[in-house]
N, C-alpha and C positions, 0 to 999 in steps of 0.2 A: 517843666522843660526837659529834665533828664529822662522822664518817661517817654516824651515825644521823640527824643533823640534815640533812645533805646529801640523804640518801635520802628523808627526809620532804618536803623541798622539791621534789625531782624527782617524787615521787608526786603532790603537789598540782598541779604544772604539767601532768602527764600527765592527771590527773583533769579539770582545767579544759579541756584540749584535747579530751578525749573528749566532755565535756558540750557544749562549743561545737559540735563536729562533729555531735553528735546533734541539737542544736537547729537547725543549719544544714540538715541533711538533712531534718528534719521540715518546715522552712520550704519547702524546694525541692519536696518531694513535694506539699505543700499548694498551692504555686504551680501545679504541673502539674495537680493535681486541679481547682483553680478554673478554669483555662483550659479544660479539657475539659468541665466542667460548664457553662461559658459557651457552649461550642459546642453542647452538648446543648440548652440553652435556646433556641438559634436554629433548631433542627430542628423544623419544623412538621409533618413527616410521617415516621414510622418504621414503615412497614407490616408489617415482619417482626419488630418489637420487639427488634431487636438491642441498642439502647441502653437502652430502657425496662427491660429485665430485667437488664442487666449494670452499667450505669453508675450506681452507687449509692455514697453516702458510707460505707455499711456494709461495703463491699468494698474491698480494696486496689486502688489505681489500676492497679497492675501486673497485675492479674487481670481488668481490664475487657476486653470484646470489642474486638478490633482493636488493643489496646495491648501493646507490648513494652517492657520497661524494660532499661536497661543493667545488667550485673552489678556494675560498679564503683561507680557513683554512685547506683544505684537511681532514676534519672530516666527519664522517658518518652523512649525512643530511636526508636521506630517507631510510626506510627499508620496502620493499613490499614483503611479503611472502604469499600473498593471493592465495587461490585455489591450495595449494600444498599438501593437505591431511596429514599435519603434526600432530603428536600427542605429546604433551609435556606440560611443564609448563614454566612460565616466571621466570627467576632466579632473586635473590635479586640485583645483581650488574648490572642488565639491566638499572638501573637508572644512570649508569656512561656514558651513551650515551648522554652527555650533549648538543651536538649540533643537536640532532635529531629534525627535524621539522615535518616529516610525518612518521606515523607508520600504516601500513595496514596488518592485520593478518586475513582478511576475509576468511570465509569458510575453516576452518581447524578444528582440534579437540584439541585445547589448553584447559586446564582445571585448576582447582585450583583457589585460590584467586589471585588478582592482588597485587603484592608487594608494600608496601608503599613507597619504594625507587623510584618508578616511579614518585613520586611527584617532583623529581629533574629535570625532563625533561621540564624545564621552557620555552624552545623554541618551544615546540610542538604547531602546528597549526591544524594538521589533525590527528585524532586518530580513527581508525575503527577496532573494535574487534568483529564485528558481525559474527553470525553463527559459534560459538564455544561452549565450555562447561564451560565457566568461572562461578564461583559461589561466594557466600559470599555477604555481603551487598555492595550496590553501594558506592564506596569509597568517603568519604567527602574531601579527599585531592585533588580531581579534581579541587577544588576551588583555588588551588595554581597555576594552569596552566593558567595564565592570558592572554596568547596569543591564546588560543584554539579557533578555528573557527568551527570545525566539530568534534562532539563527537558521535560515533555510538557504542552502546553496545547491539544492538538488537539481538534477538534470542540466548540468553544465559540462565543462571540459576541464575541471580542475585536476591537477596532478599532485605529485609529492605525497607526503604522509600527513596524518592528522597531527597538528601541532600540540605539543604537550602544554603550551601556554593556555589552552582551553581550560585548564584546571583553575585559572585565575578568575574565570567567570562564574562565581559561586551562585549567581542569580539565575543561571541558565536553566530553563525548563524544557525547551524543545531544541534539539540539534538534529538537523536533516542534511545529510551529505550524499544522498542516494544518487545513483546513476551518474557518477563521474569516473575518473580513472585514478583514484587514490590508492596508493600502495602501502606496503609495510604492515605492521601489526596494529591492532586496536590498542592504543596506549593505556597503560595501567592507570594513569591519572584520571581517565574518564570516570572511574569509580568515586572520585572525590567530588563529583557534581551531585551533591546530595539532594538538590532540588529538581534534578532531571526527571521529567515525566515521559518524554518521548525521545527515543533514539533510533534513527533510521540511517543505516549505512549500506543499504541494499545496492547491489549492482556496481561494485567497485572491484579492486584487485587485492583485497586484504588477505593476508596470510597469517599463519600462526594459530594459536589457540584462543578460545574465548577467555579473556582475563578474569580471574576469580574476583578481582577488585570490583568488577561490574556489579557484583552482588551487593555491594555497599550502597548502590543507588536504589534504596528501598522504596522510593516513591515512583519508580518506573511503572508506567501504565501500558506503554507500547514499545516493544523491542523488535526491530527488523534488521537482521544482518544477513539476509539471504543473498544468493548470487555473488558469492565471493569464493575464496579458496581456503577457507578455514579448516583446520584439522584438529584431531584430538577428540576428547569426549565432551558431551554436554555436561557442564558442572552440576553436581548433585544439588548444590544450594540454590539453583535457579528456581526451584520450587518454593523457596522462601520469599520470593518477590510477590507478596500477597496482593499487590495492587494491579498486577498485570491483567490486561484484558485482550492483548494482542501479542502473540509470540510467534515469530517467523524466522526460522533458520534453515530455509530450503536451499537446495542447489549449492552445497558445500561438499566437503570431504570428511565429514564427521563420522566417527566410529563409536563402538561401544553401545550400550543400551540406553533407552530413554529413562531418565530418572522418574520413578513412579510419583515423586512429590509433585511433579508438574500437573498430574491429574487430580490434584487436590486444591488447585488455585480456584477458589469458588467464583471469582469475578471474571475469569477468562472466557472469551467468546471465540477465540481463533487460535488454534494450535497447528503449526505448519512445519513439519520436518522432512518433507518430501525430497527425493533426489540427494540422499547421502548414502552412507554405508552402515546404517544403524542396524543392530541385531537384537536378539532377544525376543521375548513375547510381550503381549499386552496384559496388564494386571486383571485379575478376575473381577475386581471391584471397579473397573473402568466406568466412569460416568456417575459413580455414587457421589462424587464431590464436584461435579461439573453441571450445575443446574441451568446455566445460560449459554453453554457451548453451542456455537452455530456452525463452526467449520473445523473439521479434523482432517488434516492432510498428512498422510504417512506413506504415500506411494513411492515406489522405486527405492526401496531399501532392502535389507535382508531379514526382515521381521518374520517370525514363524509362530506356530501354535494355532490354537482355535480363536475364532472371533468370540469375545466374551458376551454372554447373554446380558450382562449388565449394561451393555451399550445402549439398550433400549431405554435406560434411565436418562439419557441425554435428550429430553423431550423437545428441546428447542433446535436440535441439530438440523441444518439445512444441506450441508455438504459433507459427505463421507467418502474419502478416497483412500483405499487400502490396496490399490492395484500394484502390480509388479513387485510382489513380495513372495514369501514362501508359506503363506497361511494355508491351513488345511482344515479338514473336518467339515461339518455341515453348517449351513446357514439356518439358524434357529427361527422358529415362528415369531419370537419376540421382536424381530426386526420390523414387523408390521405395526409396532407401537410408535415408530418414528414418523408421526403423521405430518411433520413439517418438512420432511426430507424432500429436497429438490434434485439433488445429484447423488447417485450411488455408483461408485467405481470399485469393482471387485475383480477386474480382469487380470489375467496372467498370474494366478495363484494355483493352489492345488485343492480348491474347495471340492467337496464331494457331496453325494446325496441329491435330493431333489430341491428344486427351487420352491420354497414354501408358498402355499396358497395365500398366506397373510400378506405377502408382498403387494397384493392388490389393494391393501389398505393405505398405501402410500399415494394418496390421491393428488398430492402436489408435485409428484415426481416429473421432472422434465427430461432427465438423462439417466438411463439404466444401462450399465455396461458390465456384463458378467462373462465376457468372452474368454476363451482360452483357459478353461478350468476343466473339471471332470464331473460336471452336473449330469444327472441321468433323469429318466422319466419324461413326462410331457411338460410343456409350458403351462403354468397355471392359467386357467381361463380368465382369472381375475385381472391379470396384467392388461388384457385387452379392454378393460373398463377404465384404465387410467387415461382419461381424455387429454391430460396436459402433456403426455409424452411427446418429445420431439426426436430423441435418439434412443434406439433400442438395438443393442448389440448382444447377441446370444451365440455368436459363432464359436467354433472350435470346442464344442462340448460333445456329450453323447446323448443329446436330447432327441426324443422320438415323438411319435404321434403325428397329428395332422395340424394343418394351419386352418383355424376355424373361420367361419364367416365374420365373427366378431372383430377380426382384424380391421375391418372397415370402420370401426368406431374410433380408431386412432387418427383422426382427421388432421391433427397438428404434426404428425410424424414427418420428419425430414430425412431420416436415415434409418434403414432397416437392414440388418445383416444377420441372417440365419444360416449362413453357409457352414460347411464342415460339421454337420450333425447327421442324424439318421431319420430325418423327417420323411414322411410318406404322404400320399393322397394328392388330390388335384389342387392346384392353386386356385383359391376362391376368387370369383369375379369381383367380390367386394373390395379387393385390394386396390381397385381403381378409384375407390373413394378417398384414397390418400392423396389428396390434391396438392399437398405441400411437399410430397416426397421427391427428393433429389438423388438419393443413393439407395439402390436395392440390390442385395446380394443374396441369392437363394441357392447358389451353386454347391456342388458336392453333397447333394441329398438325393432322395428318391421321389421328388415331386413329379407329378405328371401334369399334362395340360400345357397351354402356351399362352403367352401374352403378346399382343401386337407391339412392335418396336417403335411405334410413333408416339410413345408416351412422353417423350422429352425429358427422360431421366437417365442417369448412369446406372444401367442395370446389368447384373450378371445372373442369368436365368439358367435353369436346367435345360440341357439339350434334348 
């Protein structure tokens, strides 16, 4: 009898627990549903009817477009409304989605401030609000989202400074704030984010120097702080970030020399320091420690000296930009070993001597710009066999000789500028084979002959 009574009591307790759990689950689902319907009410344009056709009380929330629920709690776990061309705001009760782990609103037209109530989304690990029209200061309450791994606010209209509270997000691996209007300095506390792998602050209004604390983020793989107003030197220790594969500090006001240690980061694929006021020369062993470098952008600085012959060791190099500096001396034949090169910019320096015949070995070259230097001699005939060439700028040198019939081989050429040299001879008729040509400048030479002006291109020809 006692056993039966005990079993009866246990059954009542279990039944009460199940009913309570069911009621709690229903309440939670209703909470999520109301939060999402509140968001829908703030959407003033849904041109593809993603929400109009799906977000209905007659359908389970977990089956709504862009919604994913967790299998354990049946709560909204993920919301992905990316690329839906939605226009609207984030409602205050959006913070009630307390089980949300991932939120992706990329490439819409959401606007207004982010409500502080979103600080309650404590389970968030992934938050991408990029390519919208959000405004206001970057919220300091992001520091309460202690599980956040990815935070992308890029391409919005955020203002203010980078909150120091970001240092509380020890789990953060990706921080992207690019193309906003963020001011102030890069906070020292950024260096405390020891798990940070990607930091992109490009295209803001940041001032001051690059903080030395940033060098503590030893796991950094990608660092982009270009298009700001940063000053001072590039820290020597940046070369100790051995995991870097992308380093871009272009379009700032940096001075001093490039730390040679940067050229020993064996994993790096992209080095970009263009449009600063950097000085000094390039190391003789350049590329001895860069086996997978694909892009080297050093244009528009005050760099000088010779181009190192060791540059040819960067066998994977695709883009080399040294233009608008003070480099001098010859271009060595070793440049022909860069067989993967697609873009070669050497214009507006003080290079001398001849253009080496081996440059014709660059069979993948698309753009060749060596204008405004002091090259002499004739153009290597091998250049006219690079069938992939689209841009060929040789103007403003002391090049001589004639324009060969082989010019007609460059059938993909879109722009050809040979002006301000001392070329002679008649313009070959094969130049009309350049059916893609849009810009032709042969002026200020000693060419003879004429071309009919019904060619449909912008041409400056010898009179």
